[in-house]
Backbone as CSV, one residue per row, in Angstrom:
resi,resn,N_x,N_y,N_z,CA_x,CA_y,CA_z,C_x,C_y,C_z
1,UNK,0.848,-1.161,0.000,0.000,0.000,0.000,0.903,1.236,0.000
2,UNK,0.560,2.212,-0.799,1.337,3.451,-0.861,0.447,4.595,-0.396
3,UNK,0.977,5.373,0.541,0.230,6.511,1.069,0.886,7.794,0.604
4,UNK,0.068,8.753,0.145,0.580,10.042,-0.305,0.740,10.963,0.898
5,UNK,1.964,11.484,1.079,2.233,12.383,2.197,2.213,13.843,1.744
6,UNK,1.776,14.102,0.529,1.739,15.463,0.019,3.057,15.855,-0.603
7,UNK,3.042,16.889,-1.413,4.231,17.417,-2.076,5.008,16.338,-2.828
8,UNK,4.294,15.361,-3.389,4.944,14.335,-4.203,5.667,13.257,-3.416
9,UNK,5.576,13.288,-2.096,6.237,12.283,-1.278,5.273,11.151,-0.984
10,UNK,5.768,9.932,-1.051,4.931,8.784,-0.728,5.650,7.887,0.268
11,UNK,4.865,7.170,1.043,5.384,6.218,2.015,4.732,4.878,1.743
12,UNK,5.538,3.837,1.686,4.985,2.502,1.529,4.714,1.920,2.898
13,UNK,3.563,1.279,3.040,3.180,0.633,4.284,3.014,-0.851,3.994
14,UNK,3.696,-1.681,4.775,3.636,-3.121,4.590,2.901,-3.749,5.756
15,UNK,2.134,-4.781,5.461,1.415,-5.473,6.530,2.306,-6.530,7.165
16,UNK,1.976,-6.906,8.406,2.709,-7.943,9.123,2.535,-9.277,8.392
17,UNK,3.623,-10.028,8.292,3.591,-11.279,7.550,4.160,-12.396,8.397
18,UNK,3.491,-13.534,8.410,4.027,-14.747,9.025,4.562,-15.605,7.896
19,UNK,5.882,-15.794,7.852,6.505,-16.515,6.738,5.958,-17.929,6.594
20,UNK,5.509,-18.551,7.667,5.015,-19.916,7.595,3.625,-20.000,6.976
21,UNK,2.860,-18.912,7.004,1.501,-18.933,6.482,1.449,-19.177,4.981
22,UNK,2.366,-18.625,4.244,2.297,-18.735,2.788,3.342,-19.687,2.204
23,UNK,4.018,-20.441,3.058,4.992,-21.413,2.567,6.360,-20.840,2.244
24,UNK,6.609,-19.596,2.611,7.883,-18.959,2.287,9.066,-19.712,2.886
25,UNK,8.940,-20.106,4.132,10.043,-20.829,4.783,10.353,-22.127,4.045
26,UNK,9.332,-22.872,3.691,9.527,-24.133,2.978,10.178,-23.894,1.619
27,UNK,9.768,-22.848,0.936,10.357,-22.512,-0.366,11.822,-22.163,-0.203
28,UNK,12.135,-21.314,0.773,13.525,-20.921,0.987,14.397,-22.121,1.333
29,UNK,13.878,-23.023,2.137,14.648,-24.223,2.482,14.899,-25.100,1.258
30,UNK,13.907,-25.241,0.406,14.064,-26.045,-0.806,15.076,-25.407,-1.764
31,UNK,14.993,-24.103,-1.913,15.948,-23.378,-2.762,17.351,-23.493,-2.172
32,UNK,17.466,-23.353,-0.862,18.756,-23.494,-0.165,19.362,-24.868,-0.456
33,UNK,18.548,-25.909,-0.334,19.028,-27.272,-0.593,19.498,-27.439,-2.042
34,UNK,18.713,-26.930,-2.966,19.067,-27.057,-4.382,20.384,-26.347,-4.678
35,UNK,20.556,-25.150,-4.140,21.799,-24.408,-4.352,22.984,-25.139,-3.722
36,UNK,22.787,-25.672,-2.529,23.854,-26.425,-1.851,24.254,-27.650,-2.658
37,UNK,23.254,-28.387,-3.140,23.533,-29.604,-3.908,24.296,-29.310,-5.192
38,UNK,24.080,-28.134,-5.760,24.790,-27.755,-6.984,26.145,-27.111,-6.699
39,UNK,26.502,-26.968,-5.422,27.815,-26.444,-5.062,27.904,-24.940,-4.918
40,UNK,26.769,-24.260,-4.920,26.763,-22.805,-4.746,26.746,-22.449,-3.262
41,UNK,27.093,-21.208,-2.936,26.931,-20.677,-1.589,25.486,-20.188,-1.512
42,UNK,24.601,-20.953,-0.887,23.172,-20.627,-0.955,22.800,-19.276,-0.355
43,UNK,23.448,-18.886,0.716,23.113,-17.599,1.327,23.440,-16.456,0.375
44,UNK,24.643,-16.472,-0.186,25.026,-15.407,-1.125,24.112,-15.371,-2.341
45,UNK,23.731,-16.516,-2.855,22.872,-16.566,-4.040,21.469,-16.049,-3.719
46,UNK,20.929,-16.456,-2.578,19.589,-16.004,-2.208,19.583,-14.501,-1.943
47,UNK,20.595,-14.003,-1.247,20.695,-12.557,-0.999,20.813,-11.807,-2.328
48,UNK,21.625,-12.312,-3.232,21.756,-11.685,-4.551,20.421,-11.610,-5.261
49,UNK,19.648,-12.679,-5.196,18.323,-12.675,-5.816,17.400,-11.667,-5.139
50,UNK,17.377,-11.672,-3.807,16.480,-10.771,-3.078,16.794,-9.314,-3.413
51,UNK,18.068,-8.972,-3.470,18.450,-7.588,-3.735,18.200,-7.160,-5.177
52,UNK,18.401,-8.073,-6.116,18.330,-7.703,-7.523,17.064,-8.168,-8.243
53,UNK,16.412,-9.176,-7.711,15.291,-9.868,-8.351,15.707,-10.490,-9.687
54,UNK,16.994,-10.753,-9.832,17.524,-11.417,-11.018,17.463,-12.924,-10.780
55,UNK,16.588,-13.635,-11.484,16.406,-15.063,-11.225,17.619,-15.924,-11.558
56,UNK,18.581,-15.374,-12.285,19.758,-16.182,-12.625,20.657,-16.443,-11.424
57,UNK,20.410,-15.775,-10.307,21.134,-16.096,-9.074,20.748,-17.474,-8.556
58,UNK,19.586,-17.968,-8.979,19.044,-19.222,-8.468,19.085,-20.280,-9.566
59,UNK,19.589,-21.453,-9.221,19.668,-22.557,-10.165,18.281,-23.055,-10.563
60,UNK,18.179,-23.622,-11.755,16.944,-24.274,-12.183,16.798,-25.661,-11.568
61,UNK,17.879,-26.177,-10.998,17.905,-27.518,-10.424,16.746,-27.712,-9.440
62,UNK,16.024,-28.808,-9.587,14.866,-29.149,-8.749,13.789,-28.059,-8.731
63,UNK,13.733,-27.244,-9.767,12.702,-26.214,-9.868,12.888,-25.043,-8.929
64,UNK,14.119,-24.876,-8.413,14.371,-23.826,-7.411,14.092,-22.425,-7.945
65,UNK,14.420,-22.161,-9.191,14.208,-20.816,-9.737,12.720,-20.485,-9.798
66,UNK,11.917,-21.421,-10.191,10.476,-21.199,-10.225,9.891,-21.027,-8.835
67,UNK,10.426,-21.779,-7.880,9.942,-21.670,-6.507,10.220,-20.299,-5.910
68,UNK,11.436,-19.829,-6.074,11.811,-18.564,-5.418,11.012,-17.391,-5.976
69,UNK,10.567,-17.514,-7.209,9.796,-16.427,-7.816,8.386,-16.337,-7.238
70,UNK,7.974,-17.330,-6.462,6.659,-17.308,-5.805,6.672,-16.470,-4.534
71,UNK,7.863,-16.125,-4.059,8.001,-15.383,-2.808,7.863,-13.884,-3.072
72,UNK,7.071,-13.212,-2.246,6.957,-11.755,-2.304,8.173,-11.179,-1.582
73,UNK,9.066,-10.557,-2.329,10.323,-10.059,-1.750,10.097,-8.999,-0.683
74,UNK,9.132,-8.109,-0.870,8.872,-7.072,0.128,8.444,-7.694,1.454
75,UNK,7.568,-8.675,1.393,7.118,-9.356,2.613,8.282,-10.090,3.271
76,UNK,9.089,-10.734,2.458,10.240,-11.459,2.989,11.207,-10.516,3.697
77,UNK,11.559,-9.412,3.059,12.477,-8.450,3.670,11.894,-7.862,4.953
78,UNK,10.609,-7.567,4.950,9.942,-7.050,6.140,10.087,-8.033,7.293
79,UNK,9.819,-9.296,7.031,9.899,-10.331,8.060,11.332,-10.545,8.524
80,UNK,12.275,-10.552,7.598,13.673,-10.752,7.959,14.185,-9.645,8.875
81,UNK,13.858,-8.409,8.557,14.320,-7.284,9.380,13.684,-7.348,10.768
82,UNK,12.391,-7.626,10.823,11.721,-7.728,12.124,12.313,-8.861,12.958
83,UNK,12.551,-10.001,12.336,13.147,-11.127,13.074,14.550,-10.794,13.537
84,UNK,15.327,-10.138,12.709,16.693,-9.769,13.060,16.715,-8.814,14.259
85,UNK,15.777,-7.878,14.258,15.699,-6.892,15.338,14.946,-7.417,16.553
86,UNK,14.210,-8.513,16.393,13.440,-9.071,17.498,12.233,-8.250,17.860
87,UNK,11.621,-7.628,16.860,10.420,-6.807,17.089,9.251,-7.381,16.300
88,UNK,8.036,-6.996,16.723,6.830,-7.430,16.006,6.310,-6.383,15.089
């Protein structure tokens, strides 16, 4: 959701997300496994994808590239930051 703050400024508002509700955790684990099995550094590859939305960071092996594209990156980043900070 985007809210207009006047004078051309906008603020994005994100809703609270439980990663387990939409299968995000399961998808990330499957992608992690596929990247590991292919010899990639899964954390670096997943972070590269999240930051760039370039699907070539993720291998096609075991359908990992198609899986990761099902994840809403904004929701994922919101949840990751909240979990890292320990806030709700």
